C-alpha positions in Angstrom: 103.5 97.5 106.1 105.1 98.8 109.3 108.8 98.2 109.0 111.1 100.6 106.9 108.0 102.5 105.6 109.1 105.2 103.1 108.4 108.7 104.5 107.7 111.7 102.4 108.5 114.8 104.5 106.2 117.4 103.2 102.8 118.4 104.4 100.0 117.2 106.7 97.8 114.4 105.3 94.6 112.9 106.7 92.6 109.7 106.3 90.1 109.8 103.4 91.5 113.1 102.1 93.1 113.2 98.6 96.7 114.4 98.5 98.0 115.3 95.0 101.8 115.6 94.8 104.3 116.9 92.3 107.4 114.7 92.6 110.6 116.2 91.3 113.4 115.6 93.9 115.6 112.6 92.9 115.2 110.8 96.3 111.4 111.0 96.2 111.3 110.0 92.5 113.2 106.8 93.6 110.9 106.3 96.5 107.7 106.6 94.4 109.1 104.3 91.8 110.0 101.7 94.5 106.5 101.9 96.0 105.0 101.2 92.5 107.5 98.4 91.6 107.1 96.5 94.9 103.3 96.7 94.7 102.7 98.3 98.1 101.6 101.5 96.5 101.8 103.1 99.9 104.1 105.5 101.8 104.0 107.7 104.9 103.6 111.4 105.0 104.9 113.5 107.9 105.6 117.1 108.4 109.1 118.4 109.0 110.6 118.6 112.4 113.8 120.7 112.9 115.3 118.4 115.5 114.2 114.8 114.4 113.9 115.4 110.7 110.2 114.6 110.6 107.3 114.4 113.1 106.5 111.4 115.3 103.0 111.1 113.8 101.8 110.9 110.2 99.4 109.3 107.7 99.8 106.5 105.3 99.0 107.5 101.7 97.9 105.1 99.0 98.9 105.8 95.5 95.8 105.7 93.2 97.6 106.8 90.0 101.0 108.1 88.9 101.7 110.1 85.7 105.4 109.9 84.8 107.0 112.6 82.6 110.0 112.2 80.3 112.2 114.3 82.5 111.7 112.1 85.5 109.1 114.2 87.3 105.7 112.7 88.2 102.3 113.7 89.4 101.0 111.4 92.1 97.3 111.0 92.9 97.2 109.7 96.5 94.7 109.4 99.3 95.1 109.2 103.1 94.5 105.8 104.6 95.6 105.4 108.2 97.3 107.4 110.9 100.5 106.1 112.5 103.1 106.8 115.2 106.8 106.6 114.3 108.7 104.1 116.5 112.1 104.5 114.9 113.5 107.0 112.3 115.9 105.9 109.6 117.0 106.6 106.0 117.4 104.7 102.8 119.1 105.9 99.6 118.5 109.6 100.5 114.9 109.5 101.7 113.5 108.9 105.2 112.0 105.6 106.4 110.5 104.6 109.7 109.2 101.7 111.7 105.7 102.6 112.6 102.6 101.4 114.5 99.2 102.2 113.4 96.8 104.3 115.5 93.3 102.9 115.8 90.5 105.4 116.1 87.8 104.8 118.6 84.4 104.6 116.9 81.9 107.2 118.1 
């Protein structure tokens, strides 16, 4: 998963740290539904950038569980997996996507 990765522009996420999310915007509802339907169960999280739209670095989140509500909202239980660098910014159906490369941490 490194081409056209869905990007949730929201807050800072870190590897191994749980990141609960309340999804209510239509574009992100679509994004989460696609992540579940395709089976990847993963998306990127980046903070906002006023010039580029979102930051050049972020963290991949893995969806552990999703609770969908009748009105279309959902609560997503996700956890940080790997950090990444954005190679190319793009968009798909109202939400951001990116081509990324993973950052490997040096073992101490």
